[in-house]
C-alpha positions, -999 to +999 in steps of 0.1 A: +275+262-040+257+229-034+290+213-024+295+239+003+260+235+016+264+197+017+299+200+034+284+224+060+255+200+066+278+170+071+302+189+094+272+203+114+257+168+119+291+154+128+297+182+154+262+180+169+264+142+171+298+143+188+283+169+213+253+146+219+276+116+226+297+137+250+267+150+269+253+115+274+286+100+285+292+129+309+256+126+323+261+089+328+294+094+346+278+122+367+249+100+377+272+073+390+293+098+410+263+118+423+276+150+409+261+178+387+239+164+359+229+176+324+193+188+324+169+166+305+157+196+286+193+202+273+196+166+262+163+168+243+173+201+227+206+187+214+186+157+200+162+181+183+191+201+168+204+170+150+221+148+175+191+125+179+205+094+162+239+096+180+222+103+213+198+074+210+226+050+200+248+062+229+220+059+254+213+024+243+250+014+244+257+027+279+222+019+292+216+055+302+180+068+306+167+037+289+139+035+315+127+070+308+098+071+283+106+107+276+138+095+259+131+061+246+099+073+229+107+110+225+140+107+207+127+082+181+098+106+175+123+134+170+141+112+145+109+105+125+101+142+125+136+151+113+134+126+085+099+140+075+113+175+076+142+167+054+119+148+030+095+177+028+124+201+023+138+180-006+104+176-021+099+214-020+133+222-034+136+194-060+100+186-068+083+153-064+093+140-098+130+145-092+128+131-057+110+099-069+133+095-099+107+102-126+112+124-156+093+157-160+056+153-154 
Protein backbone atom coordinates (compact mmCIF):
# COMPACT_ATOMS: atom_id res chain seq x y z
CA UNK A 1 0.00 0.00 0.00
CA UNK A 2 2.74 2.45 0.94
CA UNK A 3 4.60 1.64 -2.27
CA UNK A 4 1.54 2.57 -4.32
CA UNK A 5 1.12 5.86 -2.49
CA UNK A 6 4.81 6.67 -2.93
CA UNK A 7 4.70 5.76 -6.62
CA UNK A 8 1.61 7.93 -7.13
CA UNK A 9 3.31 10.82 -5.32
CA UNK A 10 6.43 10.56 -7.46
CA UNK A 11 4.43 10.31 -10.69
CA UNK A 12 2.23 13.24 -9.64
CA UNK A 13 5.23 15.47 -8.85
CA UNK A 14 6.91 14.46 -12.10
CA UNK A 15 3.77 15.27 -14.10
CA UNK A 16 3.03 18.60 -12.42
CA UNK A 17 6.70 19.59 -12.71
CA UNK A 18 6.75 18.84 -16.44
CA UNK A 19 3.54 20.82 -16.81
CA UNK A 20 5.09 23.75 -14.92
CA UNK A 21 8.17 23.71 -17.18
CA UNK A 22 6.00 23.56 -20.30
CA UNK A 23 3.86 26.49 -19.15
CA UNK A 24 6.88 28.68 -18.39
CA UNK A 25 8.54 27.86 -21.71
CA UNK A 26 5.30 28.50 -23.61
CA UNK A 27 4.77 31.81 -21.81
CA UNK A 28 8.35 32.88 -22.51
CA UNK A 29 7.91 32.12 -26.21
CA UNK A 30 4.53 33.88 -26.31
CA UNK A 31 6.00 36.97 -24.65
CA UNK A 32 8.65 37.23 -27.36
CA UNK A 33 6.09 36.77 -30.13
CA UNK A 34 3.47 39.06 -28.63
CA UNK A 35 0.84 36.32 -28.65
CA UNK A 36 -1.58 34.91 -26.08
CA UNK A 37 0.03 34.50 -22.64
CA UNK A 38 -0.51 32.24 -19.66
CA UNK A 39 -2.24 34.07 -16.79
CA UNK A 40 -0.03 34.76 -13.78
CA UNK A 41 -2.73 33.23 -11.60
CA UNK A 42 -2.42 29.97 -13.56
CA UNK A 43 1.36 29.89 -13.17
CA UNK A 44 1.07 30.45 -9.42
CA UNK A 45 -1.65 27.79 -9.13
CA UNK A 46 0.52 25.20 -10.86
CA UNK A 47 3.39 26.16 -8.54
CA UNK A 48 1.12 25.73 -5.52
CA UNK A 49 -0.08 22.34 -6.78
CA UNK A 50 3.49 20.99 -6.66
CA UNK A 51 5.35 22.42 -9.64
CA UNK A 52 7.06 25.16 -7.66
CA UNK A 53 10.64 23.88 -7.74
CA UNK A 54 10.58 23.06 -11.46
CA UNK A 55 8.87 26.37 -12.24
CA UNK A 56 11.36 28.44 -10.27
CA UNK A 57 14.33 26.64 -11.82
CA UNK A 58 12.91 27.08 -15.33
CA UNK A 59 12.15 30.77 -14.77
CA UNK A 60 15.70 31.34 -13.58
CA UNK A 61 17.20 29.36 -16.48
CA UNK A 62 15.29 31.13 -19.24
CA UNK A 63 15.16 34.51 -17.43
CA UNK A 64 11.39 34.67 -17.50
CA UNK A 65 9.50 36.75 -14.92
CA UNK A 66 12.69 37.19 -12.91
CA UNK A 67 11.90 40.88 -12.33
CA UNK A 68 8.47 40.14 -10.90
CA UNK A 69 8.50 40.02 -7.09
CA UNK A 70 5.26 38.04 -7.23
CA UNK A 71 7.26 35.14 -8.68
CA UNK A 72 10.78 35.59 -7.31
CA UNK A 73 9.46 35.92 -3.75
CA UNK A 74 6.12 34.16 -4.07
CA UNK A 75 7.37 30.85 -5.47
CA UNK A 76 10.12 30.41 -2.84
CA UNK A 77 7.48 31.14 -0.19
CA UNK A 78 5.27 28.45 -1.76
CA UNK A 79 8.22 26.02 -1.64
CA UNK A 80 8.81 26.72 2.07
CA UNK A 81 5.10 26.25 2.81
CA UNK A 82 5.07 22.97 0.86
CA UNK A 83 8.10 21.68 2.77
CA UNK A 84 6.46 22.67 6.05
CA UNK A 85 3.21 20.96 5.05
CA UNK A 86 5.00 17.73 4.15
CA UNK A 87 6.98 17.88 7.41
CA UNK A 88 3.83 18.41 9.46
CA UNK A 89 2.06 15.61 7.63
CA UNK A 90 4.93 13.20 8.25
CA UNK A 91 5.13 14.28 11.89
CA UNK A 92 1.40 13.68 12.27
CA UNK A 93 1.50 10.28 10.53
CA UNK A 94 4.76 8.91 11.94
CA UNK A 95 5.15 10.76 15.20
CA UNK A 96 8.00 13.01 16.19
CA UNK A 97 10.18 10.18 17.55
CA UNK A 98 10.09 8.18 14.29
CA UNK A 99 10.66 11.29 12.19
CA UNK A 100 13.68 12.38 14.25
CA UNK A 101 15.11 8.85 14.40
CA UNK A 102 14.60 8.30 18.11
CA UNK A 103 13.21 5.17 19.69
CA UNK A 104 9.84 5.14 21.41
CA UNK A 105 9.57 7.97 23.90
